[in-house]
N, C-alpha and C positions, 0 to 999 in steps of 0.2 A: 188233812194238811192245813196248817195255819195260813191264812191269807196274808200276803205281803202288805206292808204299810208304806205309804208314799214317803220318800225321803226328800230332803231339800233340793236335790239335784233333779227331781222329776222322774225318778225311777222307783219301782216297787221293789221291796226286799224279796229275796228268794228267786231272783232272775225273771220277774214278770215283764210284760211288754212295755216298752217305753211309750210315753204319751205321744211324743213326736212321731214315732213309727206308726202308732195307731191312726193318727191323722192322715198319714200318707196312704195307708191301706184304705181308709174310708174314701179318700179322694180318687184312688184307683177304681174302686167299685162304682163311684159316682160317674166317672168317665166311661166305664164299661156300659153302664146302664144308658147313658146318653147315646153312645155309639150304637147300641142295640136298637134304641128307639129310632135312630136315623135309618138304620137298615130296614126296619119295618115300614117306615114311610116310603123309602125308595122302592121296596118290593111292591107296595101297594100301587105306586105310580106306574111301575113297569107292567104290572098285571092289567092296569087300566089301558095302557097303550097296546098291549097284546090283544085285548078284547076289541079295541077299536080297529086294529089291523085285520082281525078275523072278520069283523063286520064289513070292512071295505073290500076284502077279498071275496066275500060271499056276494056282495053287490056286483063286483066286477065280473065274477063268474056267471052270474045270472044275466048280466048284460051281454056277455059274449055268447052265451048259449042262445039268448034271444035273437042275436044278430047272425047266428050260424058261424061265427068266426072261430069259436073254440074247436069245432070239429076240423076246420081247415088247418088251424095251427097244429093240432095233434097229427094230422096227416103229414104236414111239413116236417114236424119233429121226427116222425117215423122214417120219412125219406132221408132226412139228414143222418139219422142213426145208421141206416143201411149204407149210405155213402161213406160214413166214417169207418164202419167195419171193413168196407172194401179197401179204403185207403190204408188202414192198418195192416190188412193182409198183404197188399202190394208192398208196403214199407218193409214188412217182415221178410218178404221174398227178396227184395233188393238188398236188405241188410245181410241176409244169408249169402247172397251172391258176392257182395263186397268182401265178406269174411273169407269166402273161398278164393276169391281173386287175390286177397292179401296173402293167404297161405301159399298159393301157387307162386306168387311173385317172390316170396321169401325163399321158396324152394329153388326157383330159377336163379335167383341172386346167389344162393349158396353154391349151385352148380357152376355158375360163372366164376365164382371165386376159386372153386376147386380146379377148374380148367386153367385159370390164370396161374395158379400156384404150380400146377403140373407143367405148364408151358415154360414158366420161368425156370423151374428146376431142371427140366430137360435141356433147355437152351444153355443154361450156365454150365452144366456138366460137359457138354460137347462144344463149348465155345473156345476151348484151348487145348493144346497138346503138350503143355508144360506140366510135368508131373506135380510139381509143388502147387501149381494153381488148381489142378484137378482135385487134389486132396483138400485144399482150402475151400473149394466150392462145395464138396461133399459135406464137410463139417458145418459150413454156413447154412446149408439146406436144413441140416438137423437142428441147428440153433434157431434160425429165423422162421422157418416154415413149420417145423414140428414142435419146437419149444423145448429142446433138450439142453440141460445145463452141464452135463458131464457125459463124455463118450470116449470110447477107445476104438481105434481102427487096427485090426489084426490082419497080418498077411500070412498066407498059407505057405509053410515050408514043406512042400510035397514030399521030398525024399525022406524027411524025418517024421512026417505025418504029425505036424504040430503047428499051432497058431502062435505067431510072434507079434507082440504089440509094437507098432511102428510109429504111431502118432495118435493124437486125440485132442481133446479140449476140455477144460474145466473153467466155467465162467467165474467161479469164486475161489478157485484154487489152482495151483500149478500141478500138472501131472508129473510124477516121477516114473518115467518109463523103465528105468533100471530096476525099480522095485516091483514092477508088474511081472507076474510069472508068465511063462509060456503055457499054452493049454494044449494038451494032446487031443487030436481029432477023435471025437466020440466021448470025450470026458466032460462031464457036467453039462449044464444047459448050453453053453456056448459051443463046446466040442460036438455035442449031439446035433445041434442045429446045422453045423457045417457038414458033419458026416452024412446026415440025411438030406442035405440040401433043402432044408425046410425052415422057413422063418418061425421064430418064437416071439410071442408077444404076451406079456402079462396083462390080461384083460378080464376084469378091471385091475388097474395097477394099484397095489396095496402099498402102504408106507414102507414096508420092509421088502418090497419086491426088488431084487437085485440079481440079474439085470432086469430092466424094464422091457427090453426087446433085443433080439439078436437078428441081424439081417445079413444072411450070406451074400457075398458078392460073387456073381456068377458070370462066366463067359462060356458060351456054347454048352450050357447045362453042367459046367464043371466049376466048383467053387475055387476062388483064388484068395479068399479072405473073408472077413466079416466085420461089420460095423456093430459094435455093442453099445447100446444106449443104457446108461446107468442111472441118470437122475434127471427129473424135469427142472425147468426154470421155476422160479418162485411162484409166478402167476399162473402156472399150469398144474393141473392135478388129475387130468383124465385125457384119454384119446379122443380125437374127433374123426369123423369119417374120412376126411382128406388125408389124415395121417397114414392110414392103411394104403391109400393110393400112392403116397410118397414112399412108403416102404417098398412097394412093388417097383417103382421107378428106380429107386436107389439100387435095389438088388439086381435089376436087369441092365441098367445103364452105367452105374458107377464102375462096375468091374471092367466093362468094355473100355470106358474112358481111361481107366488106370493102365490097362494093358497097352492101349494105343499110345499113351504118353510115355510109357517106359520104352516101347519100341522106337518112338521118335527120339528119345534121349540117346539111344544107342547109335542112331544114325542122324545126327542133327542137320546134315546137309542133304539128306535124301529127298529127291523130288521124283516121283514116278514118271518115266518116259512114256510117250504115247504108245510105243511098241509094247511096253510092259503092261500098260492098261489094257490094250487089246488082248494080250495073252491071258490076262486075268479074267477078262470077260469070256474068252473062249473056254477057259477051264470051268467057268460056272455053267456054261451050256452043256 
């Protein structure tokens, strides 16, 4: 290949290296060489300092050995190491106890919350004999304490053996009770739960679970209706332990409260006389 010839602009023909670029490369190599030389000098200086420190350490060691201080220091170090291990073991034991206490505290706090919710629910259910208020309390317990966004309350039409929707609640939609069908006792999940007087709960609840739960309302071991839970609130997607306790409370107490409020509605001015109360007590004996 023919060598390029310099042109007036300082370039060689055929795409050769520019003279200016060559000078920059030479300067780069020169700076690299100077930097490498500085590193060698610094390394030599550090090696000299290390040698001096080794010599001083050896002298100090010989001085300590001569004075008997090294042995004493080693004993103290060993003793401190034993104490350190003992403290670490005690710290680990205390840390474990703290973790157990924290777990136990969380369990107790959860139990207290459960008892508080059950107390509130029971108190509210029996706090009135007005039928409308009793129904409202039952629905509010399902909404506020369980986290239900849609539910229907069915009453049992015993002569025709069917469940009739009477009320309910939908947080994000109005319920059309006229469009809700009656359910024959023993038919489907709802009818079977009432017929068997057995609570039904979809556990775990799946996105297509409908209903989520069926709670028969019972008085003297006889169903008078059912509360059907159809959908969670947005922020809820699973059952909690207290929910099952509330299911039991609703099934046992809501039915009694509803029947008592209906009887009270039939006789709004009724107040039991002392003689009647005594007679009722005598019948119980």
